[in-house]
C-alpha positions as CSV (number, residue, x, y, z in Angstrom):
1,M,-41.6,10.8,-22.0
2,A,-38.7,12.7,-20.4
3,G,-40.2,12.4,-17.0
4,A,-40.7,8.7,-17.4
5,I,-37.2,8.2,-18.5
6,A,-35.9,10.3,-15.6
7,Q,-37.6,7.9,-13.2
8,S,-36.6,4.8,-15.0
9,A,-34.0,2.5,-13.2
10,D,-32.6,1.7,-16.7
11,G,-32.3,4.9,-18.6
12,F,-30.5,3.2,-21.4
13,A,-33.3,0.7,-22.0
14,A,-35.8,3.5,-21.9
15,R,-34.0,5.6,-24.4
16,L,-33.3,2.7,-26.6
17,G,-36.9,1.8,-26.6
18,E,-37.8,5.2,-27.8
19,A,-35.0,5.3,-30.3
20,L,-33.5,8.4,-28.5
21,I,-30.0,8.0,-30.0
22,P,-27.8,11.1,-29.4
23,D,-26.0,13.0,-32.0
24,A,-22.3,12.4,-32.6
25,L,-19.9,14.1,-30.2
26,T,-17.0,14.0,-32.7
27,T,-16.5,13.7,-36.4
28,L,-14.8,10.3,-36.0
29,S,-16.4,7.1,-37.3
30,A,-15.7,3.7,-36.0
31,A,-14.0,2.8,-39.2
32,D,-11.6,5.8,-38.7
33,V,-10.1,4.0,-35.7
34,G,-10.3,0.5,-37.2
35,L,-13.5,-0.8,-35.5
36,S,-15.6,-3.1,-37.5
37,R,-19.2,-3.9,-36.9
38,T,-18.1,-7.1,-35.1
39,D,-15.7,-5.0,-32.9
40,L,-18.4,-2.5,-32.1
41,F,-20.8,-5.3,-31.0
42,A,-18.1,-6.8,-28.9
43,L,-17.4,-3.5,-27.1
44,L,-21.1,-2.8,-26.8
45,E,-21.6,-6.2,-25.2
46,T,-18.8,-5.4,-22.7
47,Q,-20.4,-2.1,-21.9
48,M,-23.9,-3.7,-21.5
49,R,-22.6,-6.4,-19.2
50,S,-21.0,-3.8,-16.9
51,R,-24.2,-1.8,-16.9
52,R,-26.4,-4.7,-16.1
53,L,-24.1,-5.8,-13.2
54,D,-24.6,-2.3,-11.7
55,L,-28.4,-2.5,-12.1
56,E,-28.7,-6.0,-10.8
57,S,-26.5,-5.3,-7.9
58,R,-28.6,-2.3,-6.8
59,K,-31.7,-4.4,-7.2
60,L,-30.4,-7.2,-5.1
61,A,-29.0,-4.8,-2.5
62,G,-32.5,-3.8,-1.8
63,A,-33.3,-7.4,-0.9
64,G,-30.1,-7.7,1.2
65,K,-28.4,-10.1,-1.2
66,T,-25.6,-7.8,-2.3
67,F,-23.8,-5.0,-0.5
68,Y,-22.6,-1.5,-0.9
69,S,-20.7,-0.9,-4.1
70,I,-19.7,1.9,-6.3
71,G,-21.0,1.4,-9.9
72,S,-19.3,1.9,-13.2
73,S,-22.3,3.3,-15.0
74,G,-21.3,6.2,-17.3
75,H,-17.7,5.1,-17.4
76,E,-18.0,2.2,-19.7
77,G,-15.9,4.0,-22.3
78,N,-12.9,2.6,-20.4
79,A,-13.5,-0.6,-22.3
80,A,-11.6,1.1,-25.1
81,V,-8.6,1.5,-22.8
82,A,-8.7,-2.2,-22.0
83,R,-9.0,-3.1,-25.6
84,V,-5.9,-1.0,-26.6
85,F,-3.5,-2.1,-23.9
86,R,-2.0,-5.6,-23.4
87,R,-3.1,-8.1,-20.8
88,D,0.4,-7.9,-19.2
89,D,0.3,-4.2,-18.8
90,I,-0.2,-3.9,-15.1
91,A,-3.4,-1.9,-14.3
92,F,-4.2,-0.1,-11.1
93,L,-7.9,0.8,-11.5
94,H,-10.3,2.9,-9.6
95,Y,-13.8,1.7,-8.6
96,R,-15.6,2.6,-11.9
97,S,-13.7,0.1,-14.1
98,G,-16.1,-2.7,-14.5
99,A,-16.1,-2.5,-18.3
100,F,-12.2,-2.4,-18.3
101,L,-12.0,-5.7,-16.4
102,I,-14.7,-7.4,-18.6
103,E,-13.0,-6.3,-21.8
104,R,-9.5,-7.3,-20.6
105,A,-10.9,-10.7,-19.6
106,G,-11.6,-11.2,-23.3
107,K,-7.9,-11.4,-23.9
108,L,-7.6,-14.5,-21.7
109,P,-9.7,-17.5,-22.9
110,G,-11.5,-19.4,-20.2
111,T,-12.1,-16.4,-17.9
112,T,-15.6,-15.8,-16.5
113,P,-15.7,-12.1,-15.6
114,L,-19.5,-11.9,-15.1
115,W,-19.5,-14.7,-12.6
116,D,-16.4,-13.5,-10.9
117,M,-17.6,-9.9,-10.5
118,A,-21.1,-11.2,-9.4
119,L,-19.4,-13.2,-6.6
120,S,-17.5,-10.1,-5.6
121,F,-20.7,-8.0,-5.5
122,A,-22.3,-10.6,-3.4
123,A,-19.3,-10.9,-1.0
124,S,-19.1,-14.6,-1.6
125,S,-16.1,-16.5,-0.3
126,E,-15.8,-18.0,-3.8
127,D,-15.0,-14.6,-5.2
128,P,-11.7,-15.3,-7.0
129,V,-10.3,-11.9,-6.3
130,S,-10.8,-11.0,-2.6
131,G,-12.4,-14.2,-1.4
132,G,-15.4,-12.3,-0.2
133,R,-13.6,-9.6,1.7
134,H,-14.7,-6.6,-0.4
135,K,-16.2,-5.7,-3.7
136,V,-13.1,-5.1,-5.7
137,I,-12.1,-4.8,-9.3
138,G,-9.0,-7.0,-9.8
139,S,-7.6,-10.2,-11.1
140,A,-4.2,-11.8,-10.8
141,P,-4.4,-13.6,-14.2
142,L,-5.3,-10.3,-15.8
143,C,-2.5,-8.3,-14.1
144,I,-4.9,-6.1,-12.2
145,P,-4.0,-5.8,-8.5
146,P,-7.3,-5.2,-6.6
147,Q,-8.2,-1.8,-5.2
148,T,-10.9,-0.9,-2.8
149,S,-12.3,2.6,-2.5
150,T,-9.3,4.3,-3.9
151,I,-9.0,8.0,-3.6
152,A,-5.6,8.5,-5.3
153,S,-3.7,6.2,-2.9
154,H,-2.9,3.9,-5.7
155,L,-1.1,6.5,-7.9
156,P,2.3,6.5,-6.1
157,K,2.6,2.7,-6.5
158,A,1.6,3.0,-10.1
159,V,4.6,5.3,-10.5
160,G,6.7,2.8,-8.7
161,A,5.6,-0.1,-10.9
162,A,6.3,1.9,-14.1
163,W,9.7,3.0,-12.8
164,S,10.6,-0.6,-11.8
165,I,10.1,-1.7,-15.4
166,G,13.0,0.5,-16.6
167,L,15.0,-0.3,-13.5
168,S,14.8,-4.1,-14.1
169,K,15.9,-3.5,-17.7
170,H,18.8,-1.4,-16.6
171,Q,19.8,-4.1,-14.1
172,K,19.6,-6.7,-16.8
173,R,17.3,-8.8,-14.6
174,D,13.9,-10.4,-15.4
175,G,11.2,-8.7,-13.5
176,L,7.6,-10.0,-13.2
177,L,6.5,-7.3,-15.6
178,P,7.7,-7.6,-19.3
179,P,10.4,-5.1,-20.2
180,D,8.3,-3.5,-22.9
181,S,5.2,-3.3,-20.7
182,V,3.3,-0.2,-19.6
183,A,1.6,0.6,-16.3
184,I,-1.9,2.0,-16.3
185,C,-3.6,3.9,-13.5
186,S,-7.1,5.2,-13.5
187,F,-8.9,7.7,-11.2
188,G,-11.6,10.4,-11.3
189,D,-11.4,14.1,-11.8
190,A,-12.1,14.8,-8.1
191,S,-9.3,12.4,-7.0
192,S,-6.8,14.3,-9.3
193,N,-6.9,17.1,-6.7
194,H,-5.8,14.9,-3.8
195,S,-2.4,15.6,-2.4
196,T,-1.4,12.0,-2.9
197,A,-2.3,12.3,-6.6
198,Q,-0.4,15.5,-6.9
199,G,2.6,13.9,-5.4
200,A,2.4,11.1,-7.9
201,F,2.0,13.4,-10.9
202,N,5.0,15.4,-9.6
203,A,7.1,12.3,-9.1
204,A,6.3,11.0,-12.6
205,A,7.0,14.4,-14.2
206,W,10.2,14.8,-12.1
207,T,11.4,11.4,-13.3
208,A,10.7,12.1,-16.9
209,Y,12.2,15.5,-16.7
210,R,15.5,13.8,-15.6
211,G,15.3,11.6,-18.7
212,L,14.6,8.4,-16.9
213,P,12.2,5.9,-18.4
214,L,8.7,5.8,-16.9
215,P,6.2,4.0,-19.1
216,L,3.0,5.0,-17.3
217,V,-0.5,6.2,-18.4
218,F,-2.5,8.1,-15.9
219,V,-6.1,7.8,-17.0
220,C,-8.3,10.5,-15.6
221,E,-12.0,9.6,-16.1
222,D,-13.6,13.0,-15.8
223,N,-17.3,12.9,-15.0
224,G,-17.4,16.4,-13.7
225,I,-18.3,15.7,-10.1
226,G,-16.9,14.3,-6.9
227,I,-19.7,12.8,-4.9
228,S,-21.8,16.0,-4.8
229,V,-19.1,18.7,-5.5
230,P,-18.8,19.8,-9.2
231,T,-15.4,20.0,-10.8
232,P,-15.0,23.4,-12.4
233,E,-15.4,23.3,-16.2
234,S,-12.1,22.6,-18.0
235,W,-10.2,22.5,-14.7
236,V,-8.5,19.2,-15.4
237,R,-7.4,20.2,-18.9
238,A,-6.1,23.6,-17.6
239,N,-4.3,21.9,-14.7
240,F,-2.5,19.1,-16.7
241,S,-2.2,20.0,-20.4
242,Q,0.9,22.1,-19.9
243,R,2.8,20.2,-17.1
244,P,6.4,19.6,-17.9
245,G,7.3,15.9,-18.1
246,L,3.6,14.8,-18.6
247,H,2.3,14.3,-22.1
248,Y,-1.3,15.3,-22.2
249,I,-3.9,13.6,-24.4
250,G,-7.6,14.5,-24.3
251,G,-10.5,12.3,-25.5
252,D,-14.2,11.7,-25.0
253,A,-14.9,8.3,-23.5
254,R,-18.6,8.8,-24.0
255,D,-17.8,8.1,-27.7
256,I,-16.1,4.7,-28.1
257,A,-14.4,5.8,-31.3
258,D,-12.8,8.9,-29.7
259,A,-11.9,6.8,-26.6
260,M,-10.1,4.3,-28.9
261,R,-8.3,7.1,-30.7
262,A,-7.1,8.7,-27.5
263,A,-6.2,5.4,-25.8
264,S,-4.3,4.2,-28.8
265,E,-2.3,7.5,-28.9
266,A,-1.5,7.2,-25.2
267,E,-0.5,3.5,-25.6
268,R,1.9,4.2,-28.5
269,F,3.5,7.2,-26.7
270,A,4.0,5.4,-23.4
271,R,5.2,2.2,-24.9
272,L,7.6,3.6,-27.5
273,R,8.8,6.7,-25.7
274,R,8.8,5.1,-22.2
275,R,7.5,8.4,-20.8
276,P,4.4,9.2,-18.7
277,V,1.1,10.2,-20.3
278,F,-1.9,12.0,-18.8
279,L,-4.9,10.6,-20.7
280,H,-7.9,12.8,-19.9
281,L,-11.2,11.1,-20.8
282,R,-14.6,12.9,-20.6
283,T,-17.2,10.6,-19.0
284,V,-20.6,10.9,-17.3
285,R,-21.7,9.5,-14.0
286,L,-25.1,7.8,-14.0
287,M,-27.2,6.6,-11.0
288,G,-25.4,8.6,-8.4
289,H,-22.1,8.2,-6.6
290,A,-22.7,4.9,-4.8
291,G,-25.2,2.8,-2.8
292,S,-28.1,4.9,-1.6
293,D,-26.8,8.2,-2.9
294,V,-29.7,10.3,-4.2
295,E,-28.5,12.7,-6.9
296,M,-31.7,14.8,-6.8
297,Q,-30.5,16.2,-3.4
298,Y,-27.8,18.1,-5.2
299,R,-28.4,18.0,-8.9
300,S,-31.3,19.2,-10.9
301,R,-33.5,16.9,-12.9
302,E,-32.4,18.8,-16.1
303,E,-28.7,18.1,-15.3
304,I,-29.4,14.5,-14.6
305,E,-31.3,14.1,-17.8
306,R,-28.5,15.9,-19.8
307,E,-26.0,13.4,-18.5
308,A,-28.2,10.4,-19.2
309,D,-28.7,11.6,-22.8
310,Q,-25.0,11.2,-23.3
311,D,-24.8,7.6,-22.0
312,P,-21.8,6.0,-23.6
313,L,-23.9,2.9,-24.4
314,L,-26.2,5.0,-26.5
315,H,-23.2,6.4,-28.4
316,T,-21.8,3.0,-29.0
317,A,-25.2,1.9,-30.2
318,R,-25.1,4.9,-32.6
319,H,-21.8,3.7,-34.1
320,A,-23.3,0.2,-34.4
321,L,-26.3,1.6,-36.3
322,E,-24.0,3.5,-38.6
323,A,-22.1,0.3,-39.3
324,G,-25.3,-1.4,-40.5
325,A,-26.9,-2.8,-37.3
326,T,-30.6,-2.3,-36.5
327,L,-32.3,-1.1,-33.4
328,D,-33.8,-4.6,-33.0
329,D,-30.3,-6.1,-33.1
330,I,-29.2,-3.9,-30.3
331,R,-32.4,-4.4,-28.3
332,T,-32.1,-8.1,-28.7
333,L,-28.5,-8.1,-27.5
334,Y,-29.4,-6.0,-24.5
335,S,-32.3,-8.2,-23.6
336,R,-30.1,-11.3,-23.8
337,I,-27.4,-9.8,-21.7
338,S,-29.9,-8.5,-19.1
339,G,-31.3,-12.0,-18.6
340,Q,-27.9,-13.5,-18.5
341,V,-26.6,-11.1,-15.8
342,A,-29.8,-11.4,-13.8
343,A,-29.4,-15.1,-13.6
344,V,-25.7,-14.9,-12.8
345,M,-26.3,-12.4,-10.0
346,E,-29.1,-14.4,-8.5
347,Q,-26.9,-17.5,-8.4
348,A,-23.9,-15.6,-7.0
349,A,-26.1,-14.2,-4.2
350,Q,-26.7,-17.8,-3.0
351,R,-23.1,-18.8,-2.8
352,P,-21.3,-19.2,0.6
353,R,-19.8,-16.3,2.4
354,L,-17.0,-16.0,5.0
355,T,-18.3,-16.9,8.5
356,T,-15.4,-17.1,10.9
357,S,-12.6,-14.9,12.0
358,Q,-10.1,-17.4,10.9
359,Q,-11.5,-17.4,7.4
360,V,-11.6,-13.6,7.2
361,S,-8.0,-13.1,8.4
362,A,-6.4,-16.0,6.6
363,P,-4.6,-13.9,3.9
364,L,-2.8,-12.0,6.7
365,A,-0.8,-15.2,7.7
366,P,2.7,-15.5,6.2
367,R,2.8,-17.3,2.9
368,P,6.3,-18.7,2.2
369,A,7.2,-18.1,-1.4
370,K,10.9,-18.8,-1.8
371,R,13.9,-19.6,0.2
372,S,16.6,-17.2,0.9
373,P,19.8,-17.6,-1.1
374,E,22.8,-19.1,0.7
375,R,25.1,-16.6,2.4
376,P,28.1,-15.7,0.3
377,A,31.4,-17.3,1.3
378,S,33.1,-13.9,1.2
379,P,34.1,-12.3,4.5
380,P,32.0,-9.6,6.1
381,P,32.7,-6.0,4.8
382,T,34.8,-5.3,7.9
383,A,36.0,-7.4,10.8
384,K,36.3,-4.4,13.1
385,P,33.4,-4.1,15.6
386,Q,31.0,-1.4,14.5
387,H,28.4,0.8,16.1
388,M,24.8,0.5,15.0
389,S,24.6,2.8,11.9
390,R,27.7,1.2,10.4
391,A,26.6,-2.3,11.4
392,I,23.3,-1.6,9.5
393,S,25.2,-0.5,6.4
394,A,27.5,-3.5,6.6
395,T,24.5,-5.9,7.0
396,L,22.7,-4.3,4.1
397,A,25.8,-4.8,2.0
398,Q,25.9,-8.5,2.9
399,E,22.3,-9.0,2.1
400,M,22.5,-7.1,-1.2
401,E,25.5,-9.3,-2.2
402,R,23.5,-12.4,-1.6
403,D,20.2,-11.2,-3.1
404,A,20.2,-9.2,-6.4
405,D,16.5,-8.4,-5.9
406,I,17.2,-6.0,-3.0
407,I,17.2,-2.2,-3.8
408,V,17.8,0.5,-1.3
409,F,16.5,4.1,-1.7
410,G,15.3,7.2,0.0
411,E,16.4,10.7,0.7
412,D,20.2,11.1,0.9
413,V,20.9,7.4,1.0
414,G,23.2,7.4,-2.0
415,R,26.4,9.4,-2.2
416,K,25.9,10.9,1.3
417,G,25.3,7.4,2.7
418,G,22.3,8.6,4.8
419,V,22.1,11.4,7.4
420,Y,23.5,9.0,10.0
421,G,25.7,6.9,7.8
422,A,23.5,3.8,7.8
423,T,23.9,3.4,4.0
424,T,27.6,4.4,3.8
425,G,29.4,3.0,0.8
426,L,26.4,1.1,-0.6
427,Q,26.0,3.1,-3.8
428,K,29.7,2.9,-4.6
429,Q,29.6,-0.9,-4.1
430,F,26.3,-1.7,-5.8
431,G,25.7,1.1,-8.3
432,I,23.0,3.8,-8.7
433,S,20.4,1.3,-10.0
434,R,20.3,-0.5,-6.7
435,V,21.1,2.3,-4.2
436,F,19.7,5.7,-5.1
437,D,18.3,9.0,-3.9
438,T,14.6,9.9,-4.3
439,L,12.9,13.3,-4.4
440,L,11.8,14.6,-1.0
441,D,8.3,13.0,-0.7
442,E,7.6,10.1,1.6
443,Q,4.5,9.1,-0.3
444,T,6.6,8.7,-3.4
445,I,9.3,6.7,-1.5
446,L,6.8,4.2,-0.2
447,G,4.8,4.2,-3.5
448,L,8.1,3.3,-5.3
449,A,8.5,0.4,-2.8
450,I,5.0,-0.9,-3.3
451,G,5.3,-0.7,-7.1
452,A,8.7,-2.2,-7.2
453,A,7.6,-5.1,-5.1
454,H,4.9,-5.8,-7.8
455,N,7.7,-6.3,-10.2
456,G,9.7,-8.8,-8.1
457,H,12.1,-6.4,-6.4
458,L,12.7,-6.6,-2.6
459,P,12.6,-2.9,-1.6
460,I,14.3,-1.5,1.4
461,P,13.2,2.2,1.4
462,E,14.3,4.6,4.1
463,I,12.1,7.2,5.8
464,Q,14.6,9.7,7.2
465,F,12.7,10.4,10.4
466,L,9.8,8.8,12.2
467,A,7.8,12.0,12.3
468,Y,7.8,12.2,8.5
469,V,6.2,8.8,8.0
470,H,2.9,10.4,8.9
471,N,3.0,12.2,5.6
472,A,2.6,8.9,3.9
473,E,1.2,6.4,6.4
474,D,-1.7,5.5,4.1
475,Q,0.8,4.0,1.7
476,I,1.4,1.5,4.5
477,R,-2.0,1.3,6.1
478,G,-4.2,1.5,3.0
479,E,-2.0,0.0,0.3
480,A,1.0,-2.2,1.3
481,A,-0.7,-3.8,4.3
482,T,-4.1,-4.4,2.6
483,L,-3.0,-5.9,-0.7
484,S,-2.7,-9.4,0.6
485,F,-6.0,-9.2,2.4
486,F,-8.0,-7.9,-0.5
487,S,-6.4,-10.2,-3.0
488,D,-6.8,-13.4,-0.9
489,A,-3.0,-13.6,-0.7
490,Q,-2.6,-13.6,-4.5
491,Y,-0.6,-10.4,-4.3
492,A,1.8,-9.2,-1.6
493,N,4.0,-6.2,-1.0
494,P,7.2,-7.6,0.6
495,M,9.5,-4.9,1.8
496,V,11.5,-3.6,4.8
497,I,10.9,0.0,5.6
498,R,13.8,1.4,7.5
499,I,12.8,4.4,9.7
500,A,15.2,6.4,12.0
501,G,13.2,7.4,15.0
502,L,12.6,7.5,18.7
503,A,13.9,10.0,21.1
504,Y,17.0,10.9,23.2
505,Q,18.9,12.4,20.3
506,K,21.0,15.2,21.7
507,G,21.8,18.5,20.1
508,F,19.4,18.2,17.2
509,G,15.9,18.6,16.1
510,G,13.2,18.7,18.8
511,H,9.9,17.0,18.0
512,F,10.4,16.1,14.3
513,H,13.8,14.5,14.9
514,N,12.9,13.0,18.3
515,D,9.5,11.5,17.7
516,N,8.6,8.7,20.2
517,A,5.1,7.9,19.0
518,I,4.7,4.6,17.2
519,G,0.9,4.1,17.7
520,V,0.5,4.5,13.9
521,F,2.0,1.1,13.4
522,R,0.3,-0.7,16.2
523,D,-3.2,-1.2,14.7
524,I,-2.4,-2.2,11.1
525,P,-3.1,-5.9,10.7
526,G,-0.4,-8.0,9.1
527,I,2.6,-5.8,9.4
528,V,5.7,-6.5,11.5
529,L,7.5,-3.8,13.6
530,A,11.1,-4.6,14.8
531,C,13.2,-2.3,17.0
532,P,16.9,-3.1,17.8
533,S,18.6,-2.1,21.0
534,S,22.3,-2.4,20.1
535,A,24.4,-2.8,17.0
536,A,24.5,-6.6,17.4
537,E,20.7,-6.7,17.7
538,A,20.4,-4.4,14.6
539,V,22.4,-6.9,12.6
540,L,20.4,-9.9,13.7
541,L,17.0,-8.2,13.5
542,L,17.7,-6.7,10.0
543,R,18.7,-10.1,8.6
544,E,15.5,-11.6,10.0
545,A,13.4,-8.6,8.8
546,I,14.8,-9.2,5.2
547,R,14.1,-12.9,5.5
548,L,10.5,-12.2,6.6
549,A,10.0,-10.0,3.6
550,R,11.7,-12.3,1.1
551,E,10.3,-15.6,2.2
552,E,7.0,-14.7,3.9
553,K,6.2,-11.7,1.8
554,R,5.8,-9.5,4.9
555,V,5.7,-5.7,5.2
556,V,8.3,-5.0,7.9
557,I,8.9,-1.7,9.6
558,F,12.5,-1.6,10.9
559,L,12.6,1.2,13.6
560,E,16.2,2.3,14.3
561,P,16.8,4.3,17.5
562,I,18.7,7.3,16.4
563,A,20.2,7.9,19.8
564,L,21.9,4.5,19.7
565,Y,23.4,4.8,16.2
566,N,26.8,5.9,17.4
567,V,26.8,4.4,20.9
568,K,29.8,2.1,21.4
569,D,29.9,1.5,25.2
570,L,27.3,0.3,27.7
571,Y,28.7,0.6,31.2
572,Q,31.9,2.6,30.8
573,E,34.1,4.1,28.2
574,G,35.9,1.6,26.1
575,D,33.9,-1.5,27.0
576,G,32.5,-1.8,23.5
577,K,29.4,-3.7,24.6
578,M,27.1,-1.9,22.2
579,L,29.1,-2.9,19.1
580,A,28.6,-5.7,16.6
581,D,31.5,-7.8,15.4
582,L,29.7,-8.7,12.1
583,S,31.1,-12.2,12.1
584,G,28.0,-13.8,10.8
585,D,28.3,-16.6,13.3
586,E,25.7,-15.3,15.8
587,E,22.5,-17.2,16.6
588,P,19.8,-15.7,14.3
589,A,17.1,-13.5,15.7
590,R,13.9,-15.5,15.2
591,F,10.7,-13.7,14.6
592,G,8.6,-13.8,17.8
593,E,11.5,-14.5,20.2
594,V,12.7,-12.1,22.9
595,V,16.2,-11.7,24.3
596,V,16.9,-12.1,28.0
597,H,19.8,-10.3,29.7
598,P,19.7,-12.4,32.9
599,A,20.7,-11.4,36.4
600,A,23.7,-12.9,38.0
601,R,21.5,-14.7,40.6
602,E,17.8,-15.5,41.0
603,R,15.9,-12.5,39.9
604,D,14.0,-10.2,42.2
605,L,12.1,-8.6,39.4
606,T,11.9,-8.5,35.6
607,I,12.1,-5.5,33.3
608,L,10.2,-5.7,30.0
609,T,11.5,-3.1,27.5
610,Y,12.8,-2.4,24.0
611,G,15.0,0.1,22.0
612,N,16.5,2.8,24.1
613,G,14.7,1.4,27.1
614,T,16.9,-1.8,26.8
615,Y,20.0,0.3,26.8
616,F,18.9,2.2,29.9
617,A,17.6,-0.9,31.7
618,R,20.9,-2.8,31.2
619,R,22.8,0.1,32.6
620,C,20.4,0.1,35.6
621,Q,20.7,-3.7,35.9
622,K,24.3,-3.3,37.0
623,R,23.6,-0.5,39.4
624,L,20.7,-2.4,40.9
625,A,22.9,-5.4,41.4
626,E,25.2,-3.1,43.5
627,N,22.1,-2.5,45.6
628,D,21.4,-6.2,46.0
629,V,18.5,-6.2,43.5
630,A,18.7,-8.9,40.8
631,V,17.0,-7.9,37.6
632,D,16.3,-9.8,34.4
633,V,16.0,-7.5,31.4
634,I,13.8,-8.8,28.6
635,D,14.3,-7.1,25.3
636,L,11.1,-7.6,23.4
637,R,12.7,-6.8,19.9
638,W,9.3,-7.3,18.1
639,L,6.7,-4.6,18.9
640,V,4.1,-5.6,16.3
641,P,3.0,-8.3,16.8
642,L,4.3,-8.5,20.3
643,P,6.2,-11.8,21.1
644,V,3.6,-12.6,23.7
645,E,4.1,-16.4,24.0
646,D,7.9,-16.1,24.4
647,M,7.6,-13.1,26.7
648,L,5.3,-15.0,29.1
649,A,7.5,-18.1,29.0
650,R,10.5,-16.0,30.1
651,L,8.8,-14.4,33.1
652,D,8.8,-15.5,36.7
653,R,5.0,-15.1,37.4
654,S,5.6,-14.7,41.1
655,K,8.1,-11.7,40.8
656,P,7.3,-8.1,40.1
657,I,7.3,-6.8,36.6
658,L,8.4,-3.4,35.5
659,I,7.6,-2.2,32.0
660,V,10.0,0.4,30.7
661,D,8.4,2.1,27.7
662,E,10.1,5.1,26.1
663,C,7.1,6.1,24.1
664,R,4.2,8.2,25.1
665,K,1.9,6.9,27.8
666,S,-1.1,6.8,25.5
667,G,-0.9,4.6,22.4
668,S,2.4,2.9,23.5
669,P,3.3,-0.8,23.5
670,S,3.1,-0.9,27.3
671,E,-0.7,-0.7,27.1
672,E,-0.9,-3.9,25.2
673,I,1.8,-5.5,27.3
674,I,-0.1,-5.0,30.5
675,T,-3.3,-6.3,28.9
676,H,-1.5,-9.6,27.9
677,L,0.0,-9.9,31.4
678,V,-3.4,-9.5,33.0
679,E,-5.1,-11.8,30.6
680,A,-2.5,-14.4,31.3
681,G,-3.5,-14.3,35.0
682,I,-0.3,-12.9,36.4
683,D,-1.0,-11.4,39.8
684,A,2.5,-10.3,40.7
685,P,2.9,-6.5,41.0
686,I,3.0,-4.8,37.6
687,R,4.1,-1.3,36.9
688,R,4.9,0.7,33.9
689,I,6.9,3.9,33.3
690,T,6.6,5.8,30.1
691,G,7.3,9.1,28.4
692,D,4.7,11.8,28.9
693,D,1.8,12.5,26.6
694,C,3.6,15.4,25.1
695,F,5.5,16.5,22.0
696,I,9.3,16.6,22.6
697,P,10.8,20.1,22.8
698,L,14.2,21.2,21.7
699,G,17.3,20.9,23.9
700,P,17.6,19.8,27.5
701,A,13.8,20.4,28.1
702,A,13.3,17.1,26.3
703,N,14.4,15.3,29.4
704,A,11.4,16.6,31.3
705,V,9.0,14.6,29.2
706,L,11.1,11.5,28.6
707,L,11.7,8.7,31.0
708,Q,15.3,8.6,32.4
709,E,17.6,6.0,34.1
710,G,16.7,7.6,37.4
711,D,13.0,6.7,36.8
712,I,13.9,3.1,36.1
713,M,16.1,2.9,39.3
714,A,13.4,4.4,41.5
715,A,10.7,2.2,40.2
716,A,12.8,-1.0,40.3
717,L,13.9,-0.4,43.9
718,D,10.4,0.3,45.0
719,L,9.1,-2.9,43.4
720,A,11.9,-4.8,45.0
721,G,10.9,-3.4,48.4
722,K,14.1,-1.3,48.7
723,G,12.8,2.1,47.8
724,R,13.1,5.0,50.3
């Protein structure tokens, strides 16, 4: 019989049919943890529903009616976690959490988890979670933000969400999450080794070690294998049971009673103590990793059989039998659910799917949520014109005064006021609950931002240098930017990420403090990238960036040119043309609009540029005028998405165009700019000058790989027909 069972698509049904019920794994009975026979049948029904969804999905996938998905089979013990925690405890779940979602749905009358999940499996546009964009486990009404194929990337934002609960309470403000709620985050044993996970564990422990509240339960569902690579026996326990700041609780999720015991203990500790818990639950993985994965390629038949013998559904059935049920009762229940799920899946596979680009990309469009508060009547922090770093600090102060949801954080932004003074005085003015320093970990900084946004805050995190954002770019690419897309715009991650970057910084740093590569931001759908070229522009763009985050729920990258932070003058010492007066009376910077610095007479050519390039081009503009060459300088301001419509409208299509791009030749905005010019049918001469495809060295050698004013002069004169 063992061979027949091994080849059965439904090992649970085969074992149930032969009455192969496993022995108890623990001494606990269902009654010991308060589970009645009715409770056991309810949990067993949840587990059966999840299992049958997996089986039917694989069956229909063979017929092309459903698509690749990772199943929950063997992990159905997480239904106990869902039963123990409240519906308003935000849950960031990994991909084997089908039973969790089904069980939590039972806490909200009127929900239809089977139908909803079937639509997701079938990629139907009627899927209430992602709208047919991915098979995800999530639900806005159930407080489960959807995740895709998470490999630990959701752990930092879970830390952020848990931390924001205490922050809201300290600020005496109403967050979106109840003040006594707990955050839950589940993942596998293999994912616990990921550097992102390790950073989240460290951040949680560091926070708790400092005595700060962090009501978070990490749920490690340990099935002993990551795709095909075994996890060493007892590795997870050895790694986490003695970590300072993390309270370790072990349990066996194959046994629903022990899963209830461990989950209840974790829930009480996290909710009452407001400290993080590492809940380690033993599970099994049935039917392979995902899709067409064939376990026999890397696991022996004996090993597969041993795992299947410990099926959590069999153990729950054992508890039901001990509570007075019969095998016929359980077989009848499974037969009924099998038929129900098969019918639901077949119907869902017939429902409509997304068919057009506009339908697919719809959630990436801005979704106005609330209007900005009126500007305070109080005067600006200072009437004296300021250079860029101080202008940014003053603007942040103005925005924080008008919007109590704004929080500012990062490395050294508090008492120090930032490495370049861009947050000077903010902590003193607004307190440590709104302006604070973080530990040195960019993944944690951005994870805090994502999690805090889930709780109604408007985060303005700072990444100290552009080169360091690469340590955490997946928090932008794979988490913040995707949430709206995979939740059909039910969730969003509004924030403004301030990053000091670009080159030309003298006397400091080399590559890591003079990084001029921004390609990482240029291919992420839905984000906005703004780059100011002067203090006045920084004020206007920062206000608009915050408005975009607040009102349209955008993820905005605000790239601040380090070399321009302290620049006061444009043409000559004392002219003050790079300063901002902070009056608040300026015309606002509208998203998608460029700024034109016009020539004194009809232009001979146009320079398209941004950031440091605008500073250089405006200086060259004056020198070129002395050579009888009239130049319009167009400051693009917005680099993602490019302000194409306004840029084209401001051009003279008959005159030469020079693109001044301070970034590297490959992967720079100039590539896209040229493409748009060509597609628009512009046949005037077009030229671009860029930095070299090279890392930036220390000291004066940097000038050898960066474009200079002399390069702009030479190219402009040549295009104007006045070169040598």
